[in-house]
C-alpha positions in Angstrom: -26.6 -0.2 -8.0 -26.1 1.5 -4.7 -28.9 3.6 -3.3 -28.7 7.3 -4.1 -26.7 6.8 -7.3 -27.9 7.3 -10.9 -26.4 6.1 -14.0 -26.7 7.5 -17.5 -25.4 6.1 -20.8 -24.6 8.5 -23.6 -23.2 7.3 -26.8 -22.2 4.0 -25.2 -20.2 5.6 -22.4 -21.4 5.0 -18.8 -21.0 7.7 -16.2 -22.0 7.5 -12.5 -23.0 10.5 -10.4 -22.5 10.3 -6.7 -23.4 13.3 -4.6 -22.7 15.6 -7.5 -19.3 14.2 -8.2 -18.2 13.6 -11.8 -17.0 10.3 -13.2 -16.1 9.8 -16.8 -15.5 13.5 -17.4 -19.1 14.7 -17.6 -21.3 16.7 -15.3 -24.8 15.6 -15.9 -27.3 18.3 -14.9 -30.3 16.6 -16.3 -31.2 13.0 -17.2 -34.8 13.7 -18.0 -36.2 12.6 -21.3 -33.2 10.3 -21.7 -30.8 13.2 -22.5 -27.8 14.7 -20.7 -26.1 18.1 -20.8 -22.3 18.3 -20.5 -20.6 21.4 -19.0 -16.9 20.6 -19.2 -13.9 23.0 -18.9 -13.0 24.9 -22.1 -10.1 23.4 -23.9 -6.7 25.0 -23.2 -5.6 27.6 -25.7 -2.5 26.8 -27.7 -0.4 28.6 -30.3 0.8 32.2 -30.2 -1.3 34.7 -28.2 -3.9 36.6 -30.1 -3.7 40.4 -30.6 -6.2 41.0 -27.8 -4.3 38.7 -25.5 -1.0 40.5 -26.2 -2.7 43.9 -25.5 -4.3 42.6 -22.3 -1.2 40.9 -20.9 1.2 43.8 -21.6 -1.3 46.4 -20.3 -1.6 44.5 -17.0 2.2 44.2 -16.7 2.7 47.9 -17.5 0.0 49.0 -15.0 1.5 47.0 -12.1 5.1 48.2 -13.0 3.9 51.8 -13.0 2.5 51.4 -9.5 5.7 49.9 -8.2 3.9 46.6 -7.5 6.7 44.3 -8.4 5.0 41.1 -7.3 1.9 41.7 -9.3 3.9 42.8 -12.4 6.1 39.7 -12.1 3.0 37.5 -11.9 2.2 38.5 -15.5 5.6 37.0 -16.7 6.8 33.5 -17.4 9.6 33.8 -14.8 8.0 35.6 -11.9 10.8 35.0 -9.4 13.5 36.6 -11.5 11.2 39.3 -12.7 10.2 40.3 -9.1 13.8 40.6 -8.0 14.7 43.0 -10.8 11.5 45.0 -10.7 11.8 45.4 -7.0 15.3 46.8 -7.3 14.0 49.3 -9.9 12.6 51.3 -7.0 14.5 50.1 -3.9 18.1 50.2 -5.3 17.8 52.3 -8.4 15.6 54.9 -6.7 13.4 55.3 -9.8 9.8 56.5 -9.3 7.1 58.4 -11.1 7.2 55.7 -13.8 5.0 56.2 -16.9 4.9 53.6 -19.7 3.6 54.3 -23.1 3.0 51.3 -25.3 3.6 51.5 -29.1 1.9 49.6 -31.8 2.3 45.9 -31.4 3.9 43.9 -34.2 2.6 40.4 -33.7 3.5 39.4 -30.2 6.1 42.1 -29.8 5.2 45.4 -28.0 7.5 48.4 -28.2 7.2 50.9 -25.4 8.7 54.0 -23.9 9.5 54.7 -20.3 9.7 58.1 -18.5 10.6 58.3 -14.9 12.5 60.2 -12.2 15.7 59.1 -10.5 16.1 60.6 -7.1 19.0 60.2 -4.6 20.2 62.3 -1.7 18.2 65.3 -2.7 19.3 65.1 -6.3 16.9 64.2 -9.2 17.2 63.6 -12.9 14.7 62.6 -15.5 15.0 59.2 -17.1 13.7 58.2 -20.5 14.3 55.2 -22.7 12.7 52.8 -25.1 12.4 49.0 -24.9 10.2 46.2 -26.0 8.7 43.0 -24.8 7.3 39.8 -26.2 4.1 38.0 -25.1 4.2 34.2 -25.1 1.8 31.5 -24.0 2.6 29.9 -20.7 3.8 26.3 -21.2 1.6 25.0 -18.3 -0.9 27.7 -17.5 -1.6 28.5 -21.2 -2.0 32.1 -20.2 -0.6 34.9 -22.3 2.5 36.1 -20.3 5.4 38.6 -20.8 8.4 36.6 -21.9 10.8 37.7 -19.1 14.2 39.2 -20.1 16.1 41.7 -18.1 16.2 43.9 -21.2 12.4 44.4 -20.7 13.3 46.7 -17.7 16.1 48.5 -19.6 17.5 47.6 -23.0 21.1 47.5 -21.7 20.4 45.0 -18.9 21.6 41.4 -19.3 21.2 38.3 -17.2 22.4 38.9 -13.6 22.5 42.7 -14.0 20.8 45.2 -11.7 20.2 48.9 -11.7 21.7 50.9 -8.8 21.8 54.6 -7.9 24.4 56.1 -5.6 27.9 57.4 -5.3 30.0 55.8 -8.1 32.3 52.9 -7.2 35.1 54.8 -8.8 35.7 58.5 -9.7 35.2 59.5 -13.3 38.2 59.8 -15.6 39.2 61.8 -18.6 41.0 59.3 -20.7 43.5 60.8 -23.2 45.6 59.3 -26.0 49.4 59.3 -26.2 49.3 62.9 -27.5 46.7 64.3 -25.0 43.6 64.0 -27.2 40.5 63.3 -25.1 38.9 59.9 -25.8 35.1 59.8 -25.2 32.4 57.1 -25.7 30.5 59.5 -28.1 33.4 59.9 -30.4 34.8 56.3 -30.1 31.8 54.1 -29.3 33.5 50.8 -29.0 35.8 52.2 -26.4 32.8 52.5 -24.0 33.2 49.3 -22.1 37.0 49.8 -22.1 36.7 53.3 -20.6 34.4 51.8 -17.9 37.1 49.3 -17.1 39.8 52.0 -17.0 37.7 54.1 -14.7 37.0 51.1 -12.4 40.7 50.3 -12.0 42.3 53.7 -12.2 39.7 56.2 -11.1 41.2 56.6 -7.6 44.7 56.7 -8.9 43.9 59.4 -11.5 42.9 61.9 -8.7 39.2 62.3 -9.4 36.2 62.4 -6.9 33.1 60.2 -7.2 29.9 61.2 -9.0 26.3 60.2 -8.1 25.0 58.0 -10.9 22.4 55.5 -12.0 24.4 52.6 -13.2 24.2 49.0 -14.3 25.9 46.6 -11.8 26.9 43.5 -13.6 26.7 39.9 -12.3 30.5 39.5 -12.7 31.9 41.3 -9.6 35.1 42.1 -11.5 33.3 43.9 -14.3 33.1 47.7 -14.1 29.7 49.2 -13.6 28.1 50.9 -16.6 26.9 54.4 -15.8 23.6 55.5 -17.4 22.8 58.9 -15.9 24.8 61.3 -13.8 22.8 63.0 -11.1 25.8 64.9 -9.7 29.1 65.2 -11.5 32.3 64.2 -9.8 35.7 65.5 -10.6 37.3 63.6 -13.5 40.9 62.5 -13.1 43.1 62.6 -16.2 44.3 59.2 -17.3 46.9 58.8 -20.1 46.6 55.7 -22.3 48.8 54.4 -25.0 46.1 54.7 -27.7 46.4 56.9 -30.8 43.3 58.8 -31.6 43.9 58.6 -35.3 44.5 54.9 -35.3 41.5 54.4 -33.0 39.2 56.3 -35.4 40.4 54.2 -38.3 39.8 51.0 -36.2 36.3 52.1 -35.3 35.4 52.8 -38.9 36.9 49.6 -40.2 35.1 47.2 -37.8 31.8 48.9 -38.5 31.8 47.3 -42.0 31.8 43.8 -40.7 29.5 42.4 -37.9 31.1 40.6 -35.0 34.5 42.0 -35.8 37.4 43.0 -33.5 40.8 44.5 -34.1 43.9 45.5 -32.1 47.0 47.4 -33.2 50.2 47.7 -31.3 53.5 49.6 -31.6 55.9 46.7 -32.2 58.9 48.4 -30.7 57.2 49.1 -27.3 54.1 46.8 -27.1 51.9 49.8 -26.6 48.4 49.4 -27.8 47.5 52.0 -30.4 43.9 50.9 -31.2 41.3 48.5 -30.0 37.8 48.3 -31.5 34.9 45.9 -31.5 31.7 45.7 -33.5 29.3 43.5 -31.6 25.8 43.5 -30.3 27.0 43.0 -26.7 29.6 45.0 -24.8 32.1 42.1 -24.8 35.7 43.2 -25.5 36.5 40.3 -27.9 39.6 42.1 -29.1 41.2 41.5 -25.7 39.2 38.7 -24.2 38.1 36.6 -27.2 39.0 32.9 -27.1 38.8 31.4 -30.5 40.9 29.2 -32.8 43.0 31.5 -34.9 43.3 29.4 -38.0 46.3 29.7 -40.2 47.6 32.9 -38.5 48.9 30.3 -36.0 51.4 29.2 -38.7 53.6 32.1 -37.6 54.3 30.3 -34.3 54.3 26.9 -36.0 56.9 28.0 -38.6 59.0 29.4 -35.8 58.7 26.1 -34.0 60.0 24.2 -37.1 62.9 26.6 -37.6 63.9 26.9 -33.9 63.9 23.1 -33.5 66.0 22.5 -36.6 63.3 20.6 -38.5 63.2 22.9 -41.6 63.9 26.4 -42.8 62.1 29.0 -44.9 64.1 27.8 -47.9 63.9 24.2 -46.8 61.3 21.5 -47.7 57.7 21.7 -46.8 55.8 19.6 -49.4 52.2 20.5 -49.9 50.2 17.3 -50.8 46.4 17.5 -51.5 45.7 15.8 -48.1 47.6 14.6 -45.0 46.6 12.0 -42.4 47.7 12.2 -38.8 46.5 9.6 -36.3 43.5 8.6 -38.4 42.4 12.3 -39.0 42.5 13.6 -42.6 43.4 17.2 -43.2 42.8 19.1 -46.4 43.8 22.4 -48.0 41.4 25.2 -49.1 39.4 24.3 -52.2 41.3 25.0 -55.4 44.8 24.9 -53.9 47.2 23.0 -56.3 49.5 20.5 -54.6 53.2 20.9 -54.7 55.4 18.1 -53.5 58.5 20.3 -53.9 57.3 23.4 -52.0 59.6 25.2 -49.5 58.3 26.3 -46.1 58.2 29.9 -47.4 55.9 28.9 -50.4 53.7 26.7 -48.2 53.4 29.5 -45.7 52.5 32.1 -48.3 49.9 29.9 -49.9 48.7 28.8 -46.4 49.0 25.1 -47.1 47.7 23.1 -44.2 49.0 19.8 -45.2 52.6 21.0 -45.3 52.4 21.8 -41.5 50.4 18.7 -40.7 53.1 16.5 -42.4 55.6 17.8 -39.8 53.4 16.8 -36.8 55.4 13.6 -36.4 58.7 15.5 -36.1 57.7 17.8 -33.3 57.1 16.7 -29.7 53.7 17.0 -28.1 54.8 20.1 -26.2 57.0 21.7 -28.9 54.4 24.2 -30.0 53.4 25.0 -26.4 57.0 25.7 -25.4 57.6 27.9 -28.4 54.4 29.9 -27.7 55.2 30.3 -24.0 59.0 30.8 -24.1 59.4 32.8 -27.3 56.1 34.6 -27.7 55.0 35.0 -24.1 51.7 33.3 -24.6 49.6 31.0 -22.4 51.1 31.7 -19.0 48.3 33.9 -17.5 50.6 36.7 -16.6 49.8 39.6 -19.0 48.9 42.8 -17.2 47.7 45.2 -19.9 45.8 47.6 -17.7 42.4 46.0 -18.2 41.2 42.4 -18.3 42.8 40.4 -21.1 43.4 36.8 -22.3 47.0 35.6 -22.8 46.2 32.9 -25.4 46.3 29.2 -24.9 48.4 26.6 -26.7 48.0 23.4 -24.7 50.2 20.4 -25.3 47.5 18.3 -26.9 48.2 14.7 -28.0 46.4 12.7 -30.7 45.0 14.4 -33.8 45.2 17.8 -32.0 49.0 17.8 -32.2 48.5 18.3 -35.9 45.4 20.4 -35.7 47.1 22.9 -33.3 49.9 23.4 -35.9 47.3 25.0 -38.3 45.4 27.0 -35.6 42.6 24.5 -35.0 42.4 21.8 -32.3 42.8 23.2 -28.8 44.5 26.5 -29.6 42.7 29.7 -28.6 43.7 33.3 -29.3 42.4 36.8 -29.3 43.2 39.6 -31.8 45.4 41.1 -29.1 47.4 37.9 -28.9 47.9 37.7 -32.6 49.0 41.3 -32.9 51.6 40.6 -30.2 52.7 37.4 -32.1 53.2 39.5 -35.2 55.1 42.2 -33.3 57.4 39.5 -31.8 57.9 37.9 -35.2 59.0 41.2 -36.8 61.2 42.4 -34.0 62.5 39.2 -32.3 61.5 40.6 -28.8 58.4 39.9 -26.9 57.0 43.1 -25.5 53.8 42.5 -23.5 51.0 44.7 -24.8 49.9 47.5 -22.5 47.0 50.0 -22.7 48.1 52.0 -19.7 51.7 52.7 -18.9 53.0 50.3 -16.1 54.5 53.3 -14.3 51.0 54.4 -13.3 50.5 51.5 -10.9 54.0 49.9 -10.8 52.6 46.6 -12.2 55.1 44.0 -13.4 54.6 43.1 -17.0 55.3 39.6 -18.5 58.6 38.7 -20.0 59.7 36.1 -22.5 62.8 34.9 -24.3 62.0 36.1 -27.7 63.3 34.8 -31.0 66.8 34.3 -32.5 67.8 36.8 -35.2 67.9 34.1 -37.9 64.4 33.0 -37.1 63.1 36.6 -37.3 64.7 37.1 -40.7 63.0 34.0 -42.0 59.6 34.9 -40.6 59.8 38.4 -42.0 60.7 37.1 -45.4 57.8 34.6 -45.3 55.3 37.2 -44.1 56.4 39.7 -46.7 56.0 37.1 -49.4 52.5 36.4 -48.1 51.7 40.1 -48.2 53.0 40.8 -51.7 52.3 37.6 -53.7 50.5 35.2 -51.3 47.0 34.9 -49.7 47.3 38.4 -48.1 48.3 40.3 -51.3 44.9 41.7 -52.2 44.2 43.0 -48.7 47.7 44.5 -48.3 47.9 46.0 -51.8 48.7 49.7 -51.8 50.5 49.7 -48.5 54.0 51.1 -48.6 57.0 50.6 -46.3 58.1 47.3 -44.7 55.1 45.0 -44.8 54.2 41.5 -43.9 51.0 39.5 -43.2 49.4 36.1 -42.6 45.8 35.1 -43.3 43.7 32.6 -41.5 40.3 31.0 -41.6 39.1 28.8 -38.7 36.3 26.3 -39.0 33.9 26.2 -36.1 31.3 23.5 -35.5 27.8 24.7 -36.2 28.8 27.7 -38.3 28.0 28.0 -42.0 31.1 30.0 -42.6 34.6 30.0 -41.1 35.9 32.8 -38.8 38.1 35.2 -40.7 41.5 36.0 -39.2 44.3 38.3 -40.5 47.4 39.7 -38.9 50.0 42.0 -40.5 52.6 44.7 -40.0 53.7 47.9 -41.6 56.9 49.5 -40.4 56.6 49.7 -36.6 52.9 48.8 -36.3 51.4 45.3 -36.0 47.7 44.6 -36.1 45.3 41.6 -36.0 41.6 41.3 -36.6 38.9 38.6 -36.4 35.4 38.5 -37.9 33.2 35.7 -36.8 31.7 33.9 -39.8 33.6 36.3 -42.0 34.9 33.6 -44.4 38.5 33.5 -45.6 41.1 35.7 -43.9 41.4 38.2 -46.7 37.6 38.6 -47.1 36.8 40.5 -43.9 39.6 40.6 -41.3 42.1 41.5 -44.0 40.5 44.9 -45.0 40.1 45.8 -41.4 43.8 45.3 -40.6 44.9 47.0 -43.8 42.8 50.1 -42.9 44.3 50.3 -39.5 47.9 49.9 -40.8 47.2 52.6 -43.4 46.1 55.1 -40.7 48.6 54.1 -38.0 51.7 53.9 -40.1 
């Protein structure tokens, strides 16, 4: 052994000390009497933070935030860089000071709290008050209790990429009115909130108003309208006429509230003017206009038109409904309990929503037949709709392989929104494609989309099949009690990873066409059907 080194053996493990260094993981402070004392680091804590840790971590975070010390506050989070950026803008861009945070009673690792502060800009001030919550987690590497960073910690309406800003509004305020002059407000029609923001962003200048001074949420998407939170100085609101109907909108708002993750659109079939648009969602996404989901069997309206227009069959012609159908090694089934009928007509298979009847015709259509029908006849999938706010035009790609058959029944690669399916129904019942609009095109001289439309004979057959579906088929329960000229089509779209299918329903009554979708709502008549029926009842 080298001079100046000592060795000790404890429990059969040898450790060597050289100049106070530690080998073998022990720090021997005494080797007298043949014993040694170990003074190692405490084991890292694991598992959820304790109540004391939650209280301590949140208190330190709140204290630094109140002082405007963004860097220190961010250091108590698990994503300090992102946290510091947003917390810094709280004072520098949003001009918020005099912050006071009052924590509530923690529930496990969740701490609710209230914020009071002052927003000041250009000599104008306004009090700010709101409630939010945070969670405390254990750091994956530091094992420290840390605030689980989410933008909603700073304000409950903030999402990833959002910032708070105070200043002159990007667009003057508007007073949106319906087709009869009734004022449309966020308070009375809550799901119109994001839509009114979009209308203000696009038409505020054209409506003749003057900007306000506001605290707003600026979104990561540069094309998205800012969301105003507080007005420090009112601007002059410009009056903006929309195509909406206040009574139809009220019915749509009430109908979607009964089913989570639901959206509905109603249009006037003879003009394409949107009468109502409503969403019931946890976020502010306008799924009614921008949703991109498989529409299930509501797609059979376009598929039936494709079969008729290409001379493959007719409403009174054959469309056998076997228990299953195979297309390019993929097997398709009908809904559980549907009795097969090898002698069914297209009208009967349409009304019963028989999948296999449509799949069996996949070998008689070309790969692009459904795509051309959707684009040329129904005005879909060309990315040229100009409704007045952002919208999706639908997508019916020319998919080969098993998707040729899957597309026929609204699965595969087909994507639609409730707006698209309301338009499809309007085209089916009138024969003319009229691009939906929320704001009259005359306001900004925008050019709306055009399409060929449908032959009169095809329209008559589609109306007959949709009426049969509404009176004796899969849509009969939802449409019961509705008078006038009615028609409908149900749909349920299976989505990977979901326990239940998405519920789709589209229908018409006299001059109003409507469509709805409820994510994980089950069969078409279960959730989306009652929504559409309620809107048709009010708008008719």
